[in-house]
C-alpha positions in Angstrom: -27.4 21.2 15.6 -24.2 19.4 16.5 -21.2 19.5 14.4 -19.2 16.7 12.8 -16.0 18.2 11.5 -14.0 16.2 8.8 -10.4 16.6 7.8 -9.7 14.0 5.4 -10.3 13.7 1.6 -13.9 12.6 1.8 -15.7 12.8 -1.4 -19.6 13.2 -2.2 -20.2 9.5 -1.7 -18.5 9.7 1.6 -20.3 12.6 2.9 -23.5 10.9 2.0 -22.3 7.9 4.2 -21.5 10.2 7.0 -24.7 12.1 6.7 -26.7 8.8 6.8 -25.1 7.7 9.8 -25.4 10.9 11.7 -28.9 12.8 10.6 -29.1 14.9 13.4 -25.5 16.5 12.9 -24.0 19.1 10.6 -21.2 17.7 8.3 -18.5 20.3 7.9 -15.4 19.7 5.8 -12.4 21.4 7.2 -8.8 22.2 5.7 -5.6 22.1 7.7 -5.8 25.8 7.7 -9.4 26.1 9.2 -9.5 22.9 11.3 -7.9 24.6 14.6 -10.8 27.0 15.0 -13.4 24.7 13.7 -12.7 22.2 16.3 -13.9 24.6 19.1 -17.3 24.2 17.9 -17.4 20.5 16.8 -18.6 17.6 18.9 -16.9 15.0 16.5 -13.9 15.1 14.6 -12.6 12.6 12.1 -9.2 13.2 10.3 -5.4 13.8 10.7 -4.3 17.0 11.9 -0.9 18.2 10.5 -1.2 22.1 11.6 -1.1 23.6 14.9 -4.1 23.3 17.2 -4.7 25.2 20.3 -6.0 21.8 22.2 -6.4 23.8 25.5 -8.9 26.2 23.9 -10.8 23.1 22.2 -11.0 21.4 25.6 -11.8 24.5 27.6 -14.6 25.2 25.2 -16.1 21.8 26.1 -18.0 20.8 22.8 -15.5 18.1 21.6 -16.4 14.6 22.7 -14.6 12.3 20.4 -11.7 12.4 17.9 -11.6 9.7 15.2 -8.1 9.5 13.8 -8.0 8.7 9.9 -4.5 7.5 10.4 -2.9 5.0 12.6 -0.6 7.4 14.1 -2.0 9.1 17.0 0.7 11.6 18.0 -1.1 14.3 16.3 -4.0 14.2 18.8 -2.6 12.4 21.8 -1.4 15.8 23.5 -1.6 16.8 27.1 -4.9 18.7 26.9 -6.6 15.7 25.2 -4.8 13.0 27.4 -6.2 15.1 30.6 -9.7 15.4 29.2 -12.9 13.4 28.8 -12.7 13.3 25.1 -12.6 10.0 23.6 -9.9 9.1 20.9 -10.1 6.2 18.4 -7.5 5.2 15.8 -7.2 3.8 12.3 -4.7 1.1 13.6 -5.0 -2.2 11.4 -7.3 -0.3 8.8 -4.4 -0.3 6.3 -2.8 -3.5 7.4 -2.9 -5.1 4.0 -1.2 -2.0 2.2 1.4 -1.6 4.8 2.4 -5.3 4.9 2.7 -4.9 1.1 4.9 -2.0 1.5 7.1 -3.9 4.2 7.4 -6.8 1.6 8.5 -4.7 -1.1 11.2 -3.0 1.1 12.3 -6.4 2.7 12.5 -8.2 -1.0 13.7 -5.2 -2.6 16.8 -5.1 -0.3 17.5 -8.8 -0.3 17.4 -9.0 -4.1 19.7 -6.0 -4.6 17.1 -3.6 -6.1 18.9 -0.4 -4.9 22.2 -1.6 -7.0 20.0 -2.6 -9.9 18.1 0.7 -10.0 21.3 2.6 -10.1 23.0 0.4 -12.7 19.8 0.6 -14.7 20.1 4.4 -15.0 23.9 4.0 -15.8 23.1 1.2 -18.2 25.4 -1.1 -16.3 24.9 -4.6 -16.7 26.4 -6.4 -13.4 25.6 -9.5 -11.8 26.0 -9.3 -7.8 25.7 -11.7 -4.7 22.0 -11.7 -3.4 20.4 -12.6 -0.1 17.8 -15.2 0.6 14.9 -14.8 3.2 15.0 -18.7 3.7 18.2 -18.4 5.6 17.1 -15.1 7.7 15.5 -14.8 11.1 13.2 -11.8 11.2 11.7 -9.9 14.0 8.5 -7.7 14.1 8.5 -5.0 16.5 4.7 -4.3 17.5 2.0 -6.9 16.7 -1.0 -4.8 16.3 -2.9 -4.9 13.0 0.0 -4.0 10.6 2.6 -6.2 12.7 0.3 -9.2 12.6 -0.3 -9.0 8.7 3.2 -8.8 8.0 4.2 -11.7 10.6 1.5 -13.9 8.6 3.0 -13.3 5.2 6.6 -13.8 6.3 6.2 -16.6 8.7 6.5 -19.2 6.2 9.0 -17.6 4.2 11.9 -17.0 6.6 14.0 -19.4 8.9 12.2 -18.0 12.0 9.9 -15.1 13.0 9.5 -13.6 16.2 7.1 -10.6 17.2 7.1 -8.4 20.3 3.8 -7.0 21.6 2.9 -5.5 25.0 0.0 -8.1 24.9 1.5 -11.2 23.5 -1.0 -13.7 24.6 -3.8 -11.5 22.7 -2.1 -12.2 19.4 -3.8 -15.1 17.2 -0.8 -16.4 15.6 -1.9 -19.9 15.1 1.4 -21.3 16.0 3.0 -20.1 13.0 5.4 -17.7 14.7 6.2 -16.6 18.4 5.1 -13.5 20.3 6.9 -12.4 23.3 6.6 -9.4 25.5 7.9 -5.9 24.4 10.2 -6.2 27.4 12.2 -8.8 25.6 13.0 -6.8 22.5 16.7 -6.6 23.0 17.2 -10.3 23.3 14.8 -10.6 20.0 17.3 -8.1 18.2 20.2 -10.1 19.0 18.7 -13.1 17.6 17.5 -11.2 14.2 18.9 -10.5 10.9 15.7 -8.5 10.0 14.0 -6.2 11.9 10.6 -4.6 10.8 9.5 -1.9 13.0 5.6 -1.1 13.3 5.5 0.3 16.7 3.4 3.6 17.3 5.0 6.8 18.4 4.8 8.1 22.0 7.0 9.2 24.7 8.1 5.6 25.5 9.0 4.9 21.9 10.5 7.9 20.6 14.0 7.2 19.7 13.5 3.5 20.7 15.8 2.2 18.0 18.8 4.1 19.0 22.4 3.4 18.5 22.7 0.6 21.3 19.7 -1.5 19.9 20.5 -0.8 16.2 23.8 -2.4 17.3 22.1 -5.6 18.9 20.8 -6.5 15.3 23.2 -9.2 13.7 26.1 -8.0 11.8 24.8 -7.8 8.1 21.3 -7.4 9.2 18.6 -5.1 7.9 16.2 -2.5 9.2 12.7 -2.0 7.9 10.7 0.7 9.3 6.9 1.3 8.3 6.0 2.5 11.8 7.0 6.0 12.5 10.2 8.0 11.7 11.2 9.3 15.2 11.3 5.5 16.5 14.7 5.5 14.9 17.9 7.4 15.6 18.6 8.1 11.9 22.4 9.5 12.8 23.0 6.3 14.3 21.5 4.3 11.4 23.3 6.0 8.8 26.7 5.1 10.6 25.9 1.6 10.8 25.0 1.7 6.9 28.1 3.3 6.0 30.1 1.0 8.0 28.4 -2.0 6.6 27.4 -3.2 10.2 24.1 -3.1 8.7 23.6 -4.3 5.2 20.6 -2.4 4.4 17.5 -0.4 5.4 14.2 0.1 3.9 12.5 3.4 5.2 8.8 4.4 4.5 9.0 7.1 7.6 11.4 9.5 8.6 12.0 11.7 11.6 11.6 14.7 9.7 9.2 14.7 6.7 9.8 15.4 3.7 13.1 14.0 4.2 15.6 16.9 4.0 17.7 17.1 0.9 20.8 17.1 3.1 20.2 13.7 4.5 22.9 11.0 3.5 20.1 8.4 3.1 19.2 9.8 -0.4 22.4 8.8 -1.9 23.0 5.4 0.0 23.2 2.5 -2.2 22.0 0.0 0.4 18.9 1.9 1.2 15.3 2.1 -0.1 13.5 5.2 0.5 9.6 5.6 0.0 7.9 8.7 0.9 5.4 7.5 3.7 3.1 5.9 1.3 2.7 2.6 3.2 -1.2 3.0 3.8 -2.0 4.5 0.4 -4.5 2.7 -1.9 -7.4 3.4 -4.0 -9.9 2.4 -1.2 -8.1 4.3 1.6 -10.6 7.2 2.3 -13.6 4.9 1.9 -12.2 2.4 4.5 -11.7 5.3 6.7 -15.4 6.3 6.1 -16.7 2.9 6.5 -14.9 2.7 9.9 -15.9 6.1 11.1 -19.6 5.4 10.2 -19.5 2.1 12.3 -17.9 4.2 15.1 -20.6 6.8 14.7 -23.2 4.1 15.2 -21.5 2.7 18.4 -20.8 6.3 19.7 -24.6 7.1 19.4 -25.4 3.8 21.1 -22.9 4.2 23.8 -21.3 1.0 22.6 -17.5 0.5 22.7 -15.6 2.1 19.8 -13.4 0.2 17.7 -9.8 1.2 18.1 -10.9 3.3 21.2 -7.5 4.2 22.7 -6.6 3.7 26.3 -4.9 7.1 27.1 -2.6 5.3 29.7 -1.2 3.4 26.9 -1.5 5.7 24.2 -2.8 2.8 22.0 -6.0 0.6 21.9 -6.1 -2.3 24.2 -6.2 -5.8 22.5 -10.1 -6.0 23.0 -10.8 -3.0 21.2 -8.4 -3.5 18.3 -9.9 -3.5 14.7 -8.7 -7.0 14.0 -10.6 -8.3 17.1 -13.9 -6.3 16.1 -13.6 -7.5 12.6 -13.8 -11.2 13.3 -17.6 -11.0 13.9 -18.5 -7.7 12.4 -20.7 -7.3 9.1 -20.3 -3.5 9.3 -17.9 -3.3 6.1 -20.0 -5.5 4.0 -18.3 -6.0 0.9 -14.9 -4.7 2.1 -12.7 -7.0 3.8 -11.0 -4.9 6.2 -7.8 -6.5 7.4 
């Protein structure tokens, strides 16, 4: 019997759903410690790998046919051995868009309304009124207009003065005229015209260190950086320097180059920074949402239909026609659960 290997916090109800979707497969629940050897015997894997895997050995064995990531980030499995193989990869991009957008809103408004200062004053029992910022007077950029970026843009477009998003496929974004979408090649110009920059980009070879010292300096003086994408997109040393000099007024970060964030990082003590521990996608329904997406993709896999969020290995991400938000517009596979 062929094996499906799961490595995410699936409960008994989740396992029943997966078993019903793949009755001819053995369902095995693995841990981060056991996932590497188990992968060599699995036909299908669903989860997020945080431990070392001998991907060359996995692909050489020839059993693995498909990886369904339970996270939006794919850097844990888009390694050379997989990129150069016939193993299909699909992700969870857009699956947690509501939650990530809520996290981004908390970081944006928390900075604009002075919460880092007020939290410190609360602990010190200091009652101090300070000057605050107003999003209605600010221009916003959203870098990356996939599922998360689109949700953030829809929420902020009517609140800020102007919003511009960037994407590799700008014509594919259904913005309904509420904001502008330009090609990612125009990022530098967009940064120059922005007070608040929200980063939702995926991490790959082309985006690692994307927001380096040069690009961070393009943001308008007194601007803000919000990162709900991946930590290694941002040069944290340069960011700290710009925050210390007040070239940037604040930063809201849910992701970091090294996680957990080292105790030695200056970011911990900065009064113009809000830090959250990579919780943007968390919610009570996260694991069930993963299971529903996986079960629908199991149906598609078994019927040789296009997978939702199927990754174009040349791009390192799904093409627009395969994105979850595109599939969701006419789907009924998540009955009773409004996947964003």
